[in-house]
N, C-alpha and C positions, 0 to 999 in steps of 0.2 A: 266366552264359555261355550262349549260344544256340548249338546245333550242329544244323546243318541238313543234312540227308542226301537226295541225289536221284540218281537213276539218270543214266547217261550219255545217254539220250535227252533227258531233263529239262534236263539242264546244257547238251546242244548246241541245244535249243531256245531257252533263255534266252538264250544266245550270239547266236542268230540274231535273235531279237527285238529284242535290244541293238544288233545291227549294224542292222537294219531302221531302227530309230529314229534313229542316227547319222545314216544315210543320208537320213531324211528331214530331219533338221537341216541338213545339208549343201544339200539341194535347196531349203529355205527361207531360207538364209542371205543370199543375194545381195539378198533384198527388205529387208534389215535395214542394208545397206551406209550409208544416209544416217544412221541413228540412231548406228551402231557406228564407222564410219570404215572405210577401206579397209585400214589395216594390222590392225585388230581382225579384220576379215573374213578376211584372208591366215592369221592365226595360228590362229584358230577353225577354218579350213578344214584347215589343215595337222595341227593336232593331231587333229580329228576322222577324217582320213586315217589318221593313224599308229595311232590307237584301233582303226580297223576292221582295219588289217594286224595287229595284236596280237592280236585276237580270231580273225582267221582262223587264225594260227599256232596259237593255242591249240586251235582246233576240229580243224585238222589233227592235232595231238599226240594230241587226244582220241581221235580216230577211228582212230589206227593203233596204240594201245595193245593189247597183248597181251591176249587175253580168256583169262580162268582158267576 
């Protein structure tokens, strides 16, 4: 079993990088419409936007944790 411990700042940076990657994916997604089809584009777009919202909620919760 592997246990990774990181600081809050490192965790927030990881979340931010993942959000940026998802946004870049969303930006490039329309270029793939011929290969993937419009329904798949809609599904991937919705899924990615939901993932970004989830990450933002996690970020918000982490930033508002009481500091010991």
